[in-house]
N, C-alpha and C positions, 0 to 999 in steps of 0.2 A: 382814580380808577373810573372808567366809564363803561356803561352797558347800553348796547343798542339792539332793539328787537328787529329782526329781519322779517319773520313771518310767523303766523300762528295757524295750526291745522284747523280747517273749517269745521271738523266734526269732534274735536276734543280740545283740551287745553295745552297740547304739546306746542312748544315754542322753539324757534331757532333764533340765535342772537350772536353777538360778538362782545366779549369783555376786552377792554383795552387797558393794559398796564404799562408801566415804564419798561418792562422787560419783554413787551410784545403783546400780540393779540391772542385770544383764546376763543375758538368757535364753539358755541354751545348749541345743543347739549354736549357735554364733555365728560369723559372718564379720566380721572387723575391717578396714575400709578403711585403707589405708596412707597416712599423712600424713607422708612422709619428713622434710621440713624444716619441720614445723608446719602444713602444709596438705595436704589431699587435692587433687591436681592438678586445676585447672579447676573445682573444686566449692566453692560457698559453704557456710559453716557451717549456714545455715538450710535449704539443700537437703539437707545431710547428715542433719539432724534430722527435717525434716518430710516430705521427698519420698522420700529413700533409706531413712529410718528406721534409721539407724545407731545402735547402742547404745553402741559403744566404738570408738575409733580408735587407731591405732598411730603412734608417733613414733620417730625414729631417732637414737640417742645420738651416733653418729659425725658425722652431718650437722649436728645441732643444736649439737654442741660446736664445730664449725667456723663455722657460721653459724646464728643470729645471735651465738652465743657465750654463755658462762655468765654473764658480767656483765649482759648484756641480759636474759637469762631470769630471773636472780635479782631484778633491778630491777623486772621486770614482776610478780613474785610467782609465777613458775612458768609452765609452758606453758599450763595451763588458762586463766589470765588473759590471757596473751600472745595466744593465738589465739581466745579467747572460746568455747572448747568446755567446757561445764560438766558434761559427762557423763564416765563412766569412760574412762581412757586407759592404754595399755600402751606401754612402751619396750623395744626390744631393747638389747643391751649394746654393740653395735659389733663383736661377734665375727664376724658374717657379712661386714661390710665389710673387716675385716682379712683374711679369707679371700679376698675378691674383689680385694684389692690385693696379691696374692701377688708381683707384680713389684716392688713398692715398700714392702715391709715386712720386718722381721726379728723372729723370735720368740726369746724367751729364757725362762728360768725366771721372771724378774721380770715379764715382760709382752710387749707388742708395740710395736715402734717402726715408724712408718709416715710416709709423706709425704702431705700434703694433695693431693687431686685438683684443688683450686682453684688453689693457687699454689706447690705443691711444698715448702712449709715442713715441717719435721720435727716430729713429735709422738710422745708415748708414752702408751699405755694400760696400766696395771697393773690387776689385779682390783679393788684398792682405789679406784683413780681412776674405774673404770667405775661403781662403786657411788656414789661421791661425785657424779659427773656426773648420774646418774639421780635422786639425791636432789634436786639443784638443778632438774632438769627438772620433777620432781614428779609423775610418772605414778603411777597407783594400783597398777599391776603392773609390776615391773621384773625384768630378766633377769640371771642370773649371767654373768660374762665367760667365754667359752669359745673354743676353736679349732674352727671348722667344717671338718671333714675332707672333702677332695674325695671324690666318690662312687666314683672309680676308684682310691683309695689302696690300696697293698698292706697286708698284715696288720701288718707290723712298724711301718710309719708310723702306721697307725690306732691301734695299741696305745700307742705313745709319745704320740700326740696325746691319747688318752683319759686317760692317766696325768697329763699336764700339765693338762688340763681339770679333772680331779678335784682336783689340788692348788690350782689357781686357785679352784675352787668353795669349798674350805675357807676360803680367804682372803676371798672374797666374803661368806660367811656371817659371819665374824668382824667384817668392816667394817660389814656391815648391822646386826649386833647392837649395835655401839657407837655408831651414829649415828641421827639422826632426820630426818624430812622437815622442812625449814625452814618449811613453810606450815601445819603443824598437822593435816593429815590423815594417815591411815595409809597405808602402802605394803606390798605383799606381794612377796617375792622368790621367783622361780621358778628352780630349778636346771634344767639342760638335759642330757638324755640324749644322749650321742654314742656313737661306736663303729662308724661307717661301716656296711657291709653284713655285718659279721661277728657271727653270733648270740651267740657267747660274750662278745664285748666289749659288745654291747648288753645282754645279760643282766646282766653285771657292773655296768654303769653304772646300769641301772634298779634293781637291788637296792640299790646304794649310795644312790641318791637316795631310794628308797622308805623307807629307814631314817632319813632326816633329818627327816621330819615337816613338810615345807614346806607352805605354804598352797595351792600348786598346782605342777604340774610340766610341763616342756616337752620336746618331742622335736625335736632339731635334726639337721642334717647329712643331711637327706633332700631329694629333688627337686633334687639338685646333680650330676646326671649318671649316677646309678645306674639300672638297669632298673626300670620301674614296679612289676613284681611283687615285686622285692626291697624296695621301699619298703613295700608292703603287708605283706610278711612281717615286716619289722622293727617296724612299727607294732603288729601283732598280738602279737608276742613281748613287746614292751615294755609294752603295755597289760595283759597278763596279770599283770604284776609291780607296776606303779605302783598306789598306793592308789586304791580305787574311790570313796572319799569326798572326793577332791580333783580339781579340774578338770585336764584334759590338753590341752595346746596343741601342735598340730603346726605348726611354724614354716615359713612361706614356701610353703604349699600351698593352693591351686593351681588346677587345672582343676576344673570342676563335677564330673566323674566321680571325680577324686581325692578331693574332699571327701566325696562320698556313700559311697565305699568306706571312707574313714577313719572316718566317722561310724558305719558298720556295725561297725567294729572298736573303737569306744569312745572316739573323739576328741571333744572338746568345743569347741575353739577353733581358728580358722584366720585367717591373713592372707595376702595375696598382692597384688603389683602388677598381676597379669594383667588384671583387669577395666578398669582405667584405661589401662594401657600399651597393651594390645591394642585397646581402644576408640579410642585416639588414632591407631592405625594402620588403623582401618577394620573391625575384627572386632567383630561385635555378637552377644552371647549372647541367645537368646530361648527361650521355652518350647517352641517347635517345632523349634529347632535353631540352628546357628551360621551367621551370614551374613557373607560377605566383601563389605562395602559398596562396595568398589572395582570389583566385578564389573559388567560392562556391563548385565547383566540387570535391575539395579535402577534404571537411568537413567530409565525412564518408568513406574516402579511408584509410583503415587500413593496406595497404601494406607498405613495407619499403620505406624509402625515395628513395633508389636505391638498387635494388636486388643485383647487383654486383658492389657496389660502391667502392670508393677509400679510404674511411675512416671508422673508427669504428662506427661513428654515423649513417651511412647509413642503417644498418640493425638493429640497436638498437632502433630506433625511427620510427614511422609511419608518413606518410604524414599528416594524420588527426591530430596527436599530434603536429607536427611542426606547422601546420596551426593554431591550437588552441593557441600555445604559441605566435606566431607572432601577431595574431589578439588581443591577450590579452596584448601586449607590455611587455611580460615576458622576462627578461634578458636571460634566458636559450635559448629561441628561437633564439636570436641574435647570441649566442655562437654556437649553432648547425649549423645554416645557414652559419656562417663564416667558421667553420671548414670544413663543407662539400664542400663549393665552392672553398676554397683554395686547399683542397686535390684534387678536380676535376681538377683545373687548372694545378697543378703540375703533376698529372697523365697524362693529355693530352699532356703536353710538353715532359714528359718522354717517352710516346708512340711514339711521333714523332721522338725522338732520337733513339729509338730502330729500327724504320723503316729506318731511315737514315743509321744506321750502317748495317742493313740487305740489303740495296740497293734498297728498294721498296717504299720509301717515296712517290714518285709521283703517284704510283698506290693506295696507302693507303689513301692519303689525300682527294680525292673527296668523298669517302663514309663516312669517319668520319666527314667531313665538313657538309654533308647533314644531318647527325644524330644530331650533337651538336647544329645546328642552328634551328632545328625544334621547333615550338611552340606547347607545349603539352596542 
């Protein structure tokens, strides 16, 4: 994997670059649609490529390990061939799922024991196993196995958690170095900066990871319950330390305003389930603001979903029709909302990239931020 910086905004740390992988290039900053179990919910691969204009998608190690399972994925020749996505792909390590399964998991020095959310069966992830699974899935970018610390963790817990994550990281790197992708393309391993909301822990984690010379680096354990301003503070602190010539990935973030603020602070990559999950619940993100499509006011609004939208569905369907579909729990409504929101997210990030390259990102950001956060 290679990363090339194209330009940096003169008034902020916002950057534009290009990540090169064996499955193609990714222009940064970038938003990655989440394809948890090998598919982005309610969205066809051709829609992802042609209408939404996704350049890279994300798969989930925990979910793919459970279903369809490693035997199926290996038999298919990896996830790229299994789901027919021939562009770059990233997998997380399962660490966040271990965090979210706190009632059904046990952590030890060796790894994490957990029970499947599907059938209650018992499983175990070690750092080595997390790498092995991601080798079999075959993503271009894979994540180190970590513990995602809760946003409200006390200092003592956060410190112990970080120390465990750092020991697990060393084991991940060793396993990565002694194995290869079974499908012949290269993979890049990203370490993950943890440390909760404590500056000294985040600084320690970032300095350790910066010294490793990885192809790229991730920032985890944010947007998990901590105040938003704390998230921005931690991102700023960490990005002052992480190498400037490597991509920086803020995991699981987020809202349009979160992404714009993080871009200003030097983040290059994002993923989040919000555009599809919120879309399925009737929340539509537009260039003019946020729409609650369940609101009665849209019942007789026959204007397009968005006059100058980012996707083909925006002018094809009216607000009234989309509201009708959503209120009727019609599958097409979920599909339209998901396509629209994903296209909007990728449009927003691509606009940010254009303004970084033009050198006026800091002038553009306040106005677009006011527009996209407005409640309509």
